[in-house]
C-alpha positions as CSV (number, residue, x, y, z in Angstrom):
1,M,29.2,-37.9,-81.1
2,T,27.1,-40.6,-82.7
3,R,26.7,-44.4,-83.0
4,A,29.1,-44.2,-86.0
5,D,31.9,-43.2,-83.6
6,V,31.2,-46.3,-81.6
7,L,31.2,-48.6,-84.6
8,L,34.5,-47.1,-85.7
9,A,35.9,-47.7,-82.2
10,A,34.7,-51.3,-82.3
11,E,36.5,-51.9,-85.6
12,R,39.7,-50.2,-84.3
13,L,39.7,-52.3,-81.1
14,A,39.2,-55.7,-82.8
15,G,42.1,-57.9,-81.7
16,L,43.3,-55.3,-79.1
17,V,40.8,-56.1,-76.4
18,E,39.1,-59.2,-75.3
19,R,35.7,-60.1,-76.7
20,T,34.2,-60.9,-73.3
21,P,31.6,-63.6,-72.8
22,L,27.9,-63.0,-72.7
23,I,26.5,-65.8,-70.6
24,E,22.9,-66.8,-69.9
25,S,21.7,-66.8,-66.3
26,S,18.5,-67.2,-64.4
27,V,17.9,-63.5,-64.4
28,G,18.8,-62.8,-68.0
29,W,22.2,-62.3,-69.7
30,L,25.5,-61.3,-68.1
31,K,28.1,-59.4,-70.1
32,C,31.3,-60.3,-68.4
33,E,33.6,-57.3,-68.6
34,C,35.0,-58.5,-65.3
35,L,36.9,-60.9,-67.5
36,Q,38.4,-58.2,-69.7
37,T,42.2,-57.7,-69.7
38,G,42.9,-55.5,-66.7
39,G,39.7,-56.7,-65.0
40,S,37.3,-54.1,-66.4
41,F,35.9,-52.5,-69.5
42,K,38.2,-49.5,-69.1
43,L,40.8,-50.9,-71.5
44,R,38.4,-50.3,-74.3
45,G,38.2,-46.6,-74.0
46,A,41.8,-46.1,-73.0
47,T,43.0,-48.0,-76.0
48,N,40.7,-46.2,-78.4
49,R,41.9,-42.8,-77.0
50,L,45.6,-43.6,-77.0
51,L,45.4,-44.8,-80.6
52,Q,44.4,-41.2,-81.6
53,L,47.7,-39.7,-80.2
54,S,50.3,-38.3,-82.6
55,E,53.8,-39.5,-82.5
56,A,54.9,-36.4,-80.6
57,E,52.1,-36.8,-78.1
58,R,53.1,-40.5,-77.6
59,E,56.7,-39.5,-76.8
60,R,55.6,-36.9,-74.2
61,G,53.3,-39.5,-72.5
62,V,49.9,-39.4,-70.9
63,V,48.5,-38.7,-67.4
64,A,45.2,-40.1,-66.1
65,F,43.3,-40.0,-62.8
66,S,41.4,-43.0,-61.5
67,S,40.6,-45.0,-58.4
68,G,41.9,-48.0,-60.2
69,N,40.1,-49.5,-63.2
70,H,40.8,-46.6,-65.6
71,A,44.3,-46.5,-64.2
72,Q,44.9,-50.1,-65.2
73,G,43.2,-49.6,-68.5
74,V,45.5,-46.6,-69.4
75,S,48.6,-48.3,-68.0
76,I,48.0,-51.5,-70.0
77,A,47.2,-49.6,-73.2
78,A,50.2,-47.3,-72.7
79,E,52.6,-50.2,-72.1
80,R,51.4,-51.9,-75.2
81,L,51.9,-48.8,-77.3
82,G,55.2,-47.8,-75.7
83,I,53.8,-44.6,-74.1
84,P,54.9,-43.3,-70.7
85,A,52.0,-43.1,-68.3
86,T,51.4,-41.3,-65.0
87,I,48.3,-42.1,-63.0
88,V,46.8,-39.9,-60.2
89,M,45.2,-42.3,-57.7
90,P,43.4,-41.8,-54.4
91,A,45.4,-42.8,-51.4
92,D,42.6,-45.2,-50.3
93,A,42.5,-47.0,-53.7
94,P,42.3,-50.8,-53.3
95,A,45.8,-52.4,-53.1
96,I,44.9,-54.8,-55.9
97,K,44.2,-51.9,-58.3
98,V,47.4,-50.0,-57.2
99,E,49.5,-53.1,-57.8
100,G,47.8,-53.8,-61.1
101,T,48.5,-50.3,-62.3
102,R,52.1,-50.3,-61.2
103,S,52.8,-53.7,-62.7
104,H,52.4,-52.2,-66.2
105,G,55.1,-49.6,-65.6
106,A,53.0,-46.5,-64.8
107,E,54.1,-43.9,-62.3
108,I,51.6,-43.4,-59.5
109,I,50.9,-40.2,-57.7
110,F,48.6,-40.4,-54.7
111,Y,46.1,-37.8,-53.5
112,D,43.4,-37.4,-50.8
113,R,40.0,-38.1,-52.3
114,L,38.2,-35.8,-49.8
115,T,40.5,-32.8,-49.8
116,E,42.2,-32.7,-53.2
117,S,41.0,-32.5,-56.8
118,R,42.4,-35.3,-59.0
119,E,41.4,-33.2,-62.1
120,E,43.5,-30.3,-60.9
121,I,46.5,-32.5,-60.0
122,A,46.4,-34.2,-63.4
123,G,45.9,-30.9,-65.2
124,A,48.9,-29.4,-63.5
125,L,51.0,-32.5,-64.4
126,G,49.9,-32.3,-68.0
127,R,50.9,-28.7,-68.3
128,E,54.2,-29.2,-66.5
129,R,55.2,-32.2,-68.5
130,G,53.5,-31.4,-71.8
131,C,51.6,-34.7,-71.8
132,V,48.0,-35.5,-72.7
133,V,45.4,-35.8,-70.0
134,V,43.3,-38.9,-70.6
135,P,40.0,-38.5,-68.6
136,S,38.1,-41.6,-67.5
137,F,34.8,-40.6,-69.1
138,D,34.7,-36.9,-70.2
139,D,36.1,-37.6,-73.7
140,D,34.3,-38.7,-76.9
141,M,36.9,-41.3,-77.8
142,I,36.8,-42.8,-74.3
143,V,33.0,-43.1,-74.5
144,A,33.1,-44.5,-78.0
145,G,35.6,-47.2,-76.9
146,Q,33.5,-48.2,-74.0
147,G,30.5,-48.4,-76.3
148,S,32.2,-51.3,-78.1
149,T,30.8,-53.4,-75.2
150,G,27.4,-52.7,-76.6
151,I,28.3,-53.7,-80.1
152,E,29.5,-57.0,-78.8
153,I,26.2,-57.5,-76.9
154,L,24.3,-57.0,-80.2
155,E,26.5,-59.5,-82.0
156,Q,26.4,-62.1,-79.2
157,M,22.7,-62.0,-78.3
158,P,20.4,-64.5,-80.1
159,H,17.8,-61.7,-80.2
160,P,18.0,-57.9,-79.7
161,P,18.1,-56.9,-76.0
162,E,15.1,-55.2,-74.6
163,R,17.0,-53.6,-71.7
164,I,20.6,-53.2,-70.6
165,V,21.5,-52.5,-67.0
166,I,24.8,-50.8,-66.5
167,P,26.9,-49.6,-63.6
168,C,27.4,-45.8,-63.6
169,G,30.2,-43.7,-62.1
170,G,30.9,-41.0,-64.6
171,G,28.7,-42.6,-67.2
172,G,31.2,-43.4,-69.9
173,L,30.2,-47.1,-70.2
174,A,26.5,-46.4,-70.0
175,A,26.7,-43.6,-72.5
176,G,28.7,-45.7,-75.0
177,I,26.3,-48.6,-74.7
178,A,23.3,-46.3,-75.1
179,L,24.7,-45.1,-78.4
180,A,25.7,-48.6,-79.5
181,C,22.2,-50.1,-78.7
182,P,19.6,-47.5,-79.7
183,D,16.7,-49.9,-79.5
184,A,17.3,-51.1,-76.0
185,E,16.0,-49.5,-72.8
186,I,18.9,-48.2,-70.8
187,F,19.0,-48.5,-67.0
188,I,22.0,-47.0,-65.1
189,V,22.7,-47.9,-61.5
190,E,24.7,-46.2,-58.8
191,P,25.4,-46.8,-55.1
192,E,23.1,-44.9,-52.7
193,G,24.5,-41.6,-51.8
194,W,26.7,-41.5,-54.9
195,D,23.7,-41.3,-57.3
196,D,24.5,-37.9,-58.9
197,M,23.7,-39.1,-62.4
198,R,20.2,-40.1,-61.2
199,R,19.7,-36.7,-59.5
200,S,21.1,-34.9,-62.6
201,L,18.7,-36.7,-65.0
202,A,15.8,-36.1,-62.7
203,G,16.5,-32.4,-62.5
204,N,17.6,-31.9,-66.1
205,A,20.9,-30.4,-65.0
206,I,24.2,-31.8,-63.8
207,V,24.6,-31.7,-60.0
208,P,27.5,-33.1,-58.0
209,V,27.4,-35.8,-55.3
210,E,25.9,-34.2,-52.2
211,P,28.3,-33.2,-49.4
212,G,29.3,-36.0,-47.0
213,P,28.5,-39.0,-49.1
214,P,28.4,-42.3,-47.2
215,P,31.2,-44.8,-47.4
216,T,30.7,-47.4,-50.1
217,L,32.4,-50.6,-51.3
218,C,31.8,-49.3,-54.8
219,D,35.2,-47.5,-55.1
220,A,35.0,-47.7,-58.9
221,L,31.8,-45.5,-58.9
222,Q,32.9,-42.7,-56.5
223,T,32.7,-40.0,-59.2
224,M,31.9,-36.6,-57.7
225,I,30.3,-35.1,-60.8
226,V,29.4,-36.4,-64.3
227,S,30.3,-34.8,-67.6
228,P,28.2,-33.0,-70.2
229,I,29.0,-35.7,-72.7
230,T,27.7,-38.6,-70.7
231,F,24.8,-36.7,-69.2
232,G,23.7,-35.5,-72.6
233,I,23.7,-38.9,-74.1
234,L,21.9,-40.6,-71.3
235,K,19.3,-37.8,-71.1
236,A,18.7,-38.0,-74.9
237,R,18.1,-41.7,-74.5
238,N,15.7,-41.3,-71.6
239,A,17.8,-43.6,-69.4
240,T,16.2,-44.8,-66.2
241,A,18.5,-44.2,-63.2
242,L,18.4,-46.3,-60.0
243,A,20.4,-46.5,-56.8
244,V,21.1,-49.7,-54.8
245,S,22.2,-50.2,-51.2
246,E,25.4,-51.7,-49.9
247,S,23.6,-54.9,-48.8
248,Q,22.1,-55.3,-52.3
249,V,25.5,-54.9,-53.8
250,R,26.9,-57.5,-51.4
251,D,24.1,-59.9,-52.4
252,A,25.0,-59.4,-56.1
253,V,28.7,-60.1,-55.6
254,R,27.8,-63.2,-53.7
255,W,25.2,-64.4,-56.3
256,A,27.7,-64.0,-59.2
257,W,30.1,-66.2,-57.4
258,V,27.6,-68.8,-56.2
259,E,25.7,-69.1,-59.4
260,H,28.5,-68.6,-62.0
261,Q,31.9,-68.6,-60.1
262,L,32.4,-65.0,-61.4
263,V,34.5,-62.7,-59.3
264,V,32.8,-59.3,-59.6
265,E,33.8,-56.2,-57.7
266,P,31.1,-54.2,-55.8
267,G,31.0,-51.4,-58.4
268,G,30.8,-53.9,-61.2
269,A,27.8,-55.6,-59.6
270,V,25.4,-52.8,-59.1
271,G,23.4,-53.5,-62.3
272,L,23.0,-57.1,-61.3
273,A,22.1,-55.9,-57.8
274,A,19.2,-53.8,-59.2
275,I,17.9,-56.9,-61.1
276,L,18.1,-59.2,-58.1
277,A,16.4,-56.6,-55.9
278,G,13.5,-56.5,-58.4
279,L,14.1,-52.9,-59.5
280,V,14.6,-54.0,-63.1
281,P,12.7,-56.8,-64.9
282,A,14.6,-60.0,-65.2
283,G,14.3,-62.4,-68.1
284,E,15.4,-63.2,-71.6
285,G,15.4,-59.6,-72.8
286,T,17.6,-58.3,-69.9
287,V,21.4,-57.9,-70.0
288,A,23.4,-56.9,-66.9
289,V,26.8,-55.6,-67.5
290,L,29.3,-56.9,-65.0
291,S,31.7,-54.0,-65.5
292,G,34.7,-55.0,-63.3
293,G,36.3,-57.8,-61.2
294,N,39.1,-56.0,-59.3
295,I,38.1,-56.8,-55.7
296,D,40.5,-57.4,-52.8
297,P,40.5,-61.2,-52.3
298,A,39.9,-60.9,-48.6
299,L,36.9,-58.7,-49.1
300,H,35.5,-61.0,-51.7
301,A,35.9,-64.0,-49.3
302,E,34.2,-62.1,-46.6
303,I,31.2,-61.2,-48.8
304,I,30.7,-64.7,-50.3
305,E,31.0,-66.4,-46.9
306,A,28.5,-64.1,-45.2
């Protein structure tokens, strides 16, 4: 896929997703996908993908797998387009994400994140019901849709960004923005212990998350292995990959609220965390993508009051 795919997706999505704010801060610019419909950037890729379905495919419906943000993106897009949706979600998904998904009419099937494969469950459902599986990042049209975030950044910035710092789970958002913004340096950020994209890029080959990964507040970034699509794009762009600690993530969630009254979930704050920790240069040329805001209110209160 190419930048042309992202430009087409941005045109296709005009008026169907929010044009989220880009705000100036003391550390650079903040692209507020936490204010997107559904609380994250995921509506972009989901909408772009579902718009490609034939009438027959729309009637049979779609199935997706997600810890929550992609689930909500698919369920919202499906509801708007009149498409039945089934979502495979981990049993430990945050309640706010489960409720958000269910509120848009999707059927939810739970699985055990540590002992079951969501891909296998979704694939079996797809075959059984004859519906299309909509992956969260391993799909050209998903990546192109997420890349519309980068097109907006270019249109909203008073000058071209020097660097863009992006949360990374499967890498769909980062890959899409990397295509959209070819002249910006790309930084991708993962939680410590879940930094399989960092390790993959360092070793020039895709590797999964190592056995026994640590618990993390970044539920949105708990992807066990990245895809050839996202890995290939980020490798070709020479993306710099970083990992941040749980305490650094907490600091970023707190900072976003104290400085800008922005509610950002831990997974959506890892890019900001890397800047605040001094791992990425701050300043006028830096953009941090705040990729999601779906955090349990009690957890958010605990973090900002600490």
